[in-house]
C-alpha positions as CSV (number, residue, x, y, z in Angstrom):
1,M,0.0,0.0,0.0
2,W,2.7,2.5,0.9
3,E,4.7,1.7,-2.2
4,E,1.6,2.7,-4.2
5,I,1.0,5.9,-2.2
6,L,4.7,7.0,-2.5
7,E,4.7,6.3,-6.3
8,E,1.6,8.5,-6.9
9,N,2.5,11.6,-8.8
10,N,0.3,13.9,-6.8
11,S,1.9,17.3,-6.3
12,D,-0.1,18.2,-3.2
13,S,0.8,15.0,-1.3
14,F,3.4,15.1,1.4
15,H,5.1,12.1,3.1
16,A,7.9,12.2,5.6
17,V,9.6,9.7,7.9
18,A,11.5,10.1,11.1
19,V,14.5,7.9,11.7
20,D,16.6,7.2,14.8
21,E,20.4,7.3,15.1
22,E,20.6,3.8,13.5
23,G,18.5,4.8,10.5
24,E,15.5,2.9,11.6
25,I,12.1,4.4,10.8
26,I,10.4,5.4,14.0
27,G,7.5,7.5,12.7
28,F,5.9,8.9,9.6
29,I,3.3,11.4,8.4
30,S,1.3,11.6,5.3
31,G,-1.1,14.4,4.1
32,G,-2.1,16.7,1.3
33,G,-5.3,18.0,-0.2
34,D,-8.7,17.1,1.2
35,R,-10.0,13.7,-0.1
36,S,-13.6,14.0,1.1
37,G,-14.8,16.6,-1.4
38,D,-16.0,18.9,1.4
39,P,-16.0,22.4,-0.2
40,Y,-14.8,24.1,3.0
41,I,-11.9,21.7,3.8
42,K,-8.7,22.2,1.8
43,G,-6.1,20.1,3.5
44,E,-6.0,16.7,5.3
45,L,-3.7,14.9,7.6
46,Y,-4.0,11.4,6.2
47,A,-1.9,9.5,8.7
48,I,0.7,10.0,11.4
49,Y,2.3,7.3,13.4
50,I,5.1,7.3,16.0
51,L,6.4,4.1,17.6
52,E,5.1,4.0,21.1
53,S,8.6,3.9,22.6
54,C,9.3,7.2,20.7
55,Q,6.1,9.1,21.6
56,R,5.9,12.1,23.9
57,Q,9.3,13.4,22.7
58,G,8.0,16.1,20.3
59,L,8.5,14.0,17.1
60,G,4.8,14.1,16.1
61,Q,4.8,17.9,16.5
62,K,7.9,18.2,14.3
63,L,6.4,16.0,11.6
64,L,3.1,17.9,11.8
65,L,5.0,21.2,11.4
66,L,6.5,19.8,8.1
67,L,3.1,19.0,6.8
68,V,1.7,22.4,7.8
69,E,4.5,24.2,6.0
70,H,3.9,22.1,2.9
71,L,0.2,22.8,2.9
72,Q,0.7,26.5,3.4
73,G,3.2,26.5,0.5
74,L,0.3,25.3,-1.6
75,G,-2.0,28.1,-0.3
76,I,-4.0,25.7,1.9
77,N,-4.8,27.2,5.3
78,N,-7.1,24.6,7.0
79,M,-6.7,20.9,7.7
80,L,-8.9,18.0,8.7
81,V,-7.8,14.8,10.4
82,W,-10.1,11.7,10.9
83,V,-9.7,9.9,14.2
84,L,-11.7,7.1,15.8
85,K,-13.8,8.6,18.6
86,D,-12.3,6.3,21.2
87,N,-8.7,6.7,20.0
88,P,-6.4,8.1,22.7
89,A,-4.4,9.9,19.9
90,R,-7.4,12.2,19.6
91,Q,-5.9,14.1,22.6
92,F,-2.8,14.9,20.6
93,Y,-4.8,16.7,18.0
94,E,-7.1,18.5,20.4
95,S,-4.1,19.6,22.5
96,L,-2.8,21.3,19.4
97,G,-6.1,23.2,18.8
98,A,-8.1,20.8,16.5
99,S,-11.8,21.0,17.1
100,F,-14.8,18.9,16.2
101,Y,-16.0,19.5,12.7
102,K,-18.2,16.4,11.9
103,E,-18.5,12.7,12.5
104,E,-19.2,9.6,10.4
105,E,-20.0,6.0,11.1
106,I,-17.6,3.6,9.5
107,E,-17.2,-0.2,9.5
108,I,-13.9,-1.8,10.3
109,A,-13.6,-5.6,10.5
110,G,-17.4,-5.9,10.8
111,S,-17.7,-3.4,13.7
112,R,-19.5,-0.1,13.3
113,L,-17.4,2.7,14.8
114,I,-17.6,6.5,15.0
115,E,-14.9,8.5,13.3
116,L,-14.5,12.2,14.1
117,G,-13.4,14.8,11.7
118,L,-11.2,17.3,13.7
119,L,-10.4,20.6,12.1
120,W,-7.6,23.1,12.4
121,D,-9.4,26.1,10.9
122,D,-6.2,28.2,10.6
123,L,-2.9,26.6,9.9
124,T,-1.1,29.8,10.7
125,L,-2.3,29.4,14.3
126,L,-1.3,25.8,14.4
127,K,2.2,26.6,13.0
128,E,2.6,29.3,15.7
129,K,1.6,26.8,18.4
130,L,4.0,24.1,17.0
131,L,6.9,26.6,16.9
132,S,6.3,27.8,20.4
133,I,6.5,24.2,21.7
134,R,9.9,23.5,20.2
């Protein structure tokens, strides 16, 4: 799946990985233009993942800053992220100012789950917050 994503020639897509001192991948981020077709939403954080042993060290914030700068370079100034309602990672997004925008019911492995769309309405504010944390 990731080989296909990385081979796409989509100019608004952004992908980055974080590596440790040994060159092992310890995290990644992927984002770009909104995929939902919502006329208000312009950018989307598709995925971010940090190994549990490397979390709470500022790595997610650094990766998010790279995506924000990329989107702003494209003239995009808001961004949505989809997160399962019960996912503890939701706190990461909310602590950085993302707020509830909408919700959808999805099915994963035969289970019906609620997914929340959290919105950063102004990427300039998010960037300022990320820079102030560093």
